[in-house]
N, C-alpha and C positions, 0 to 999 in steps of 0.2 A: 729675508725677504728679496733681497737681489738673488741669492741664491734660485729659491726655490725660480721670479723668473729665468732663470740661463738655466736650469735644470731642464723647466718646459720647454726656451730655445730647441736648447739640443734635439728632445722629443722629435720635436715636430721639423726638427730639420733630419733624422733620423726618416721618419717614413717616409717626407721626401722623395730621399734619395733612397728607399723604400721601393717607394715608386717607383722613379724613375727603372731602376735595372728588374721591377717585375713587369717592367712596355714594352724595354728592350733586349732581356734576354734570351726568352722564349722567340721573339724573334734570327735575330742574333742564330741561335741552334737549328732554326729549318734551312735557313740560308744558305748554313753549313755542310749543311747536310745535304740540299742540292749539292752545292760545289763536290762530291765528295766523290756525289748521286754521278754528274755530267762528266767528270779527270776522273775515275775511275772504272765504273761501268758502261763512258760512253753513253748516256740517256740526253733528250733531245734539249735542246739552252730553255727549251717554253716549259719547263721543270720546276726552274725558279719563279713563274708568275704557280704554282698550285702551293707552291714554299716559299713563300709572299702572303699566301690571299691564309695560309694556315697556323702559321707566324700571328696574322695580323691578331687572326682568332683568340690560340694562344694565348698570347699580352691581355686581351679581353678579359679570358677569364680570369686574368690571374688578380688584376689590379681589378675587378669586380670583388674578388676575393678579401684584397685589401681592404679594398674599404670596404666593404658588412665587417673582418675584422677590426676595421678603426672605430667604424657604429654604433659596434657593436660595448668595445670599450668604452665608450662614452658615456652610452647609456650607460650601464656598470656606476659609470662614476657620476653618473645624479641620482640615481637610486637609493634614497637613503629609507634601510631597516630603522625599525620604529623602537624602539627598546623592550616594548612592554607583550614584544607576539612573538606568540609561541611556536620555536624551531623544532624540525627535531629532532635537535642535541638539544635543547634547552625547553623542560617543567618547568611547573610554577616554581 
């Protein structure tokens, strides 16, 4: 029983870590792209504002997709199939 609890706890920590990375990485990538634009192409500094806004939008989109996948996985766990139900590959 303890192994199941530890496994569930590790899975929850992994989901929190994945959510954190999905929030952080798009923002960092957009800001790095802005840094390259400013340093290599001599773009104006206000490009960072656009990059920040785009990074926040991308991170929220990614976090929403992670949230939907977690909710979908939890719904699949809750739905239990009836043993008497006939499926496509299970006939009478």
